[in-house]
N, C-alpha and C positions, 0 to 999 in steps of 0.2 A: 644325336639324331638317330631314332630306331622306328623298323617297321615291325608290327606285329598285330596279334589278335588280342583283343581286350573289351572289356564292357563298355558299352555306349548305347545312349539312346536311338542312334542312327545306324546301329548294327544290322537290324531286320529291314532296312529302308529298301524298297523294291519298285519297279516299273513293269507294266505291262503293255507290249504293243497294243496302239489303238486300232480301234475298227476303221474299215475304208472309209466309213462315213465321218469319220473324224478328222479326217486328211485333207490337205489342199493337192490336187492332182492335175495333171494336163499342162504343167508349165514347161515351157522350153527354156531352160535355165542358162546363164552364161556361166560357166563354171570351170573355164580352161585354163585361166591363168592367173596370177596375183596372188599377193600374201595374205587376202582379206579372207572372212569367215563365209562369205556370200550370202549370207542371212542374217539379219539383226531386227530385234523386237522393241517397241516399247509397250507401256502398259496397255494400249489400245489395239495396236497394228502390228504387222511386221511387213519388212520389205525384201525382195529378192530380184537379182537383176535377170534380165530376159535377153535371149538372143535377139539381134536385130539392129538397125542403125540408129545412130543417136544415143546409143545406151539405155533403152527402156528400162525403167524400174517399176515392178509391180507392187502396189500397196493393198495388203489382205488384212481384213480384219481378224482380230484372234477369236472372235466369237462366232465366226461364219465360215466353217469349211466348205468348200466347194471344189467342182472340176472348173478349172480355168477357162474363161472364153474372153475376148475381147470387151465384152460389156459386164463382167463380173466384178471388175475392181478398176480404181483409177490407175493411170498410168504415166508417170513422170517422163517427158522425153524432151530433154532441152539441151543436151550437150553435143558438141560436134564429133565427139569420138567416143570410145567405148567406156563405159562405166567401171570404175576400178575400186572404189569403196563408198560407202556410205555410213551415217552415224546418227541416230535419233537424240534430239534434245532430251536429257534428262528431266527438264521442267516443263517441258511443252509434249505432250505425247502424240501431238499431231504436226510437228516439226522435223524435217530431216535434211541434213547435209549430204551432198553427193560431191564426188571426187571423180575425175576423168583423165584420160590420156590425152585430152585437150589443152591440158596444164591450169583449168580452171576449178573452182569450188563452188557450187551453187546452193543456197538455201531455200527450201519449200516449204509451204504450209498445205497440209492434204487434208485436213478436215472439210467436210462437205458444206456446213455453214447452210444449211436446208436445201442444198442441191441432191439430185441422185447420187447414192454412193458410186455407183458402177458406170462405165462408158466414159468417164470424164479423162481427157489427156490433158495433163498440166506442161505447159511449155515457158512461161514467164515465171521465173524464179523471184522470190523476196530480195534476195541479195545473191550478187556476182562478186565473188573473191578473186582478185589476179595478182600475182607475185611470183609464183613459182615459173622456173623456164622449162622444166619439163613435165611429164606426166605426174600426177599427184596420186599415190598409192595407198596411203592410209589417213583417216580422220578419227579423231579422238575428243569429244566433248567433255569439258572440264567437270569434274564431279561435284563442285560446291559453288563455283561462281557462274553467275548468269550470262548466257551467250558468249562464252570463250570456248574456243576450238582450236586444236591442234591439227596441223597437217603434215603429213611425210611426202615427200617426192624423191623421185631419180635424180633430181640436180643436187642431191646430197644435202638437204637442207630440211629442218623442221621449222615452221612458222607457226605463231600462236596469234590468233586473230581475235578482236573484238566484233563480234558478228553484227551486233546493232549498230556499230559507226561504221562497219565495213573497212576497218583499219587492223595493219599488223601491230602487235603489241611487241614482239621481239622475234628475232630469226637466229636459229642455230646453224652455224656453218663450219662445225668441227669434225663432221662426219667424212671418212676417207672413202666410203663405199656405200652401196645402196641400203637404205634403211629397210629393215625386215618387221618391226614390231614397235610400237610406242604405246605406253601405258603410264598414265597418272598415278600418283600416289594418293592415299585415303583422302587427304585434305586438298591435293592439287597444288602443293607447294612446288614440287619438282617431278618430272617426269623422267622414265628410264626408256632408252632406245636402244635397240639391237641392230646391228647393220652386217653386212657381208663380210666384213673384215675380223668376224667373230669376237666382235668387243660389245660390252654393254656400256653404256655412259649413261650419267645421273646428271640432269641440267636442270638448271632452276628455270622455272616456267616464265617468270617475270622478265628477266635479264638475259635468258640463254646463255648463262655463264656455266660451263662445265665443272661441276665438284669433284667427280670422279669416275674412273673408267677402270674396267678389268676384262680379262680373257675368259669368256664363257663356256665355250665348247670348242673342240678341236675340229669338228665335222663342217663341212661347208655348205650344208642345207641350212633352212631357216630355223632362226632359234626365236621362241615366244616367250613372254614375260607375264608375270601376275604378280602383283604385290600380296604379301600374306596378312597377317592380323596387323591393324593398326597400333603403332607404337612397338612393335617386335624387331622393326629394322631389318627385315628380312625379305627377301624375294625369291621367287621361284623362276626357274629358266628350263625350257623345254629345248633340247637340241639333239645334235649327234656327235658320236664319237668319231676318231680318225678313220675307224673302220665301219662307220654309216650304221651303227647301231644307235637307236633311238635311247636318249639318257635324259633324267630328271637331275637337277641340282638344285639345292637351296642354299643361299647367301646369306651370311650377315653382314649388312653393308658397313658396319663399322670395321670389319676385317676381311678382305676380299682375297686375302692371299691364297685361301684354299676354300671349297666349298664345305658348308656344315654337313652336307650330306650328298652324296652322289649315287646313282642306281642306273645301269644300263636296264632298260625294259625289255626290249627286243631287237630284232633287225628287221623290221618293217619299213618301207619307204617313206610312208605318209607322214607329214607334219603333225606333231600331237599339239592341240590347242588347250591351254588350260583356262578352267573358270572356276575361281574360287568365291565361294559365297561367305561373306563376313559374317553374315548373321548367324549362320549354323556352324560355321569353321569347317565347312566340307568342300574338299577340292575335287572336281570333275575333270578327267582327262580324256579327250575326244581326239581320235586321230583320224585324219583323212585317209579314206579308204579302209578304215577299221570297220569292222561290226560290232565292237564291244565299246563300252564305257566304263573306265575304271574310276573309283571314287575312294576319296581318302579323308580321314578326320583329323584337323590340326587342333593339337590342344595346346592352348596359351599358356597353360601352368607349366607343363613339362617342355613345351615348345618342340614337340615332338608329331611326325606324321604316321598314322597307322592306316593299314588298309581295311576298308569295311566291306567291300564287296566288288561285284562287276556285273554289269548288264551285258547279255550277249545276244547277238543276233546275226543271221547270215547277209543282211541287208548292209552294205557299206555305206559308210558315211562320205558326203562331197563337201558339207560344210555344217557348221552348229552354231547355235547361240544361246544364250540364256535369258528368259523373260524376267523383266524386273518383278522382284518379289512381292510388290504390292498388287500384282495381278494374279498370284497364285489362289488355289482354292483351298482356304484353311479350313473350312467344313469337312473336307475330305482329307486334311492332314498333309496336303501336298507341299512340300518343303521345297520343292523346286521344279521349273519346268524347262526343258530343252526343245527347241526346235531343230530337227535334224533333215538336212536336205539329202533326198534320194536321186536316184536317176532321172525321175520326171516329177519330183512333187516335194511338199514338206511333211514331215510327220512330227505330231507333238508327243513328248515323252514326259510324263509327270512322275515323280520320285515322291514316294509316300511311305510314311512311316505308320505302320499299323498301331492303332489305338482302340480299346474298347469303348471308351467314354465318347460321347457326343458332343462334348462342352468344348470350348475354345481351349487350345493347350498352348498356354503360356510359355512352356519351355521350350517348346518347338518354333515358337514364333515371336522373338524378341522384337522389340521396334527397329522398323528398318528405314532406309532412306526413302524420305517424302520427295514430292513433286515441288518442292518449294527451294529456291537457292538459299544459301547461307549468306551469301553478299553479292553485290554487283560486280561487273567488271572492273569498273574505277576502283572501288574499295580493294578489290584484290590485287589489283595493281600497284596500288598503295601500299600494300603489305599486309593486309588483313589474312590473317590465317584462321579459319574456323572448320570444325567438323560438320559432316553433312547433317541437315535439318532432319530429324527422325520422325516417325510417326506409328501410332499402334496398328496392329492387323485385326484387332478384336472387333468383330462386326458389331459390339455392344457399344463402341465407342464412337460418338459422332463428331463431325468437324475435325476429322483426324488427318486431312491432308491429302487423303487420296485422289482428290478431285482437284487439287490446287492449281494444277497446270491450266485448266480452263478459266481460272480467276486472274492469272497473271500472264495474258497473251502478250507475245513480242509484237511491239509495235513498229511497223516498218512500211514506207511506201514500195510497192512493186512498181517495175519500169513503166508498165502501162499508165499508172496512175500519174507518175512523174511527167511523162510524155502529155498526159491530158491538162495537168497543171500548167506545163509550160506553154502549151497551146493557149491556154485561158489567158496567161499573163501576157502573151506577146499580142493577142487580141485586144487586151485593155490597155496595154500600152500605145498600139496604133490608135485606139479611140481617142485617148486623152491627147496625143499629138495633133490629132485632127481638130480637137477643141482650142488647142492653143494656138494653132495656125489661124483658125477662124476669128480668135480674139486678137490676132497681130501681135502675139507674144513669140519672141526669137527665143530660141534655146540651143 
């Protein structure tokens, strides 16, 4: 594993700070505590937690930058405590799960369905998941199975849920300290979890059986994880040295006695969040409190990381997320878009590869993950192991799966609907009982 300078089609990748009218401002953000990113995006929307009672969550449209007012966007407000994390369903751009220190997980549908976009307050979830005994700190949707969700809690458990059935699939109770990060592998067969005891554990998602664990970093601060290219059996960890230096390590999961590569980056205090783009093999390192973003290219042939540049600014980052690839502007050769949380708003950062031609650049945009599940939750639990369904980003291709999430909506009855159906059923039972009494029939 080596770092160096080399020829690359991403060598001249660049980004420019957007204009004020391209940003979302005026947000009173809740970014004081927690392990989360504070912002996450689907292909249509992004969400940020706001300060206030009940853990309010603002849902903003990616195509509608604005200055926040209470009427500018929908607000989710249904928890009894502070919001600690949230995650979008990868197969439904309008469905989001939220986790809170009230120990619950709730799933919401935010699409307007003909209603006015702004000014709505959502307080009735589609599903209410209960099982954790302490606050729920992290949520991660499954990358290939429909409506499967992993949750991490300070009760030192990881639970995998079938959201559609509102049931637990498995529970992992092998942690000895608070979890700091959870990531699924490419197919979703297993997940990796880091915890405050400095270890990384590999766990079977279906059975919650731990297959392996290893000591990742000597420092006590948070460790963040990212699987690298599918099939390479490598995982990246970002943590801290014993002297509180930020360091990067790459591990071969077939032999974790020592990292394949290790580098101390600097002595800053903020946790670094790694974002690996499987389609371009580019790794983005974004540190909380940092003004810069480092990016590297991972070569699958040499299995090596190469530094290819750095975006620098004086505005520090409070949180960061990557917008799904199917939402990027391929006409402008935008290979990635990151949303950066600043002091009072959200700034979009477009990473662009300059090209002279205006035609679709097939080498920059290979097929990416589509909004279509590869299998159902039951099929996955039964042992199905499939790669994500992919789609073309070429605008000339029709029916490529970009809007598939609108065709496979998650069907579930909300609490209000169930109460109404129960009331109707009770009234019907009462009516039938009266008819039986009138006819002299005992029951």
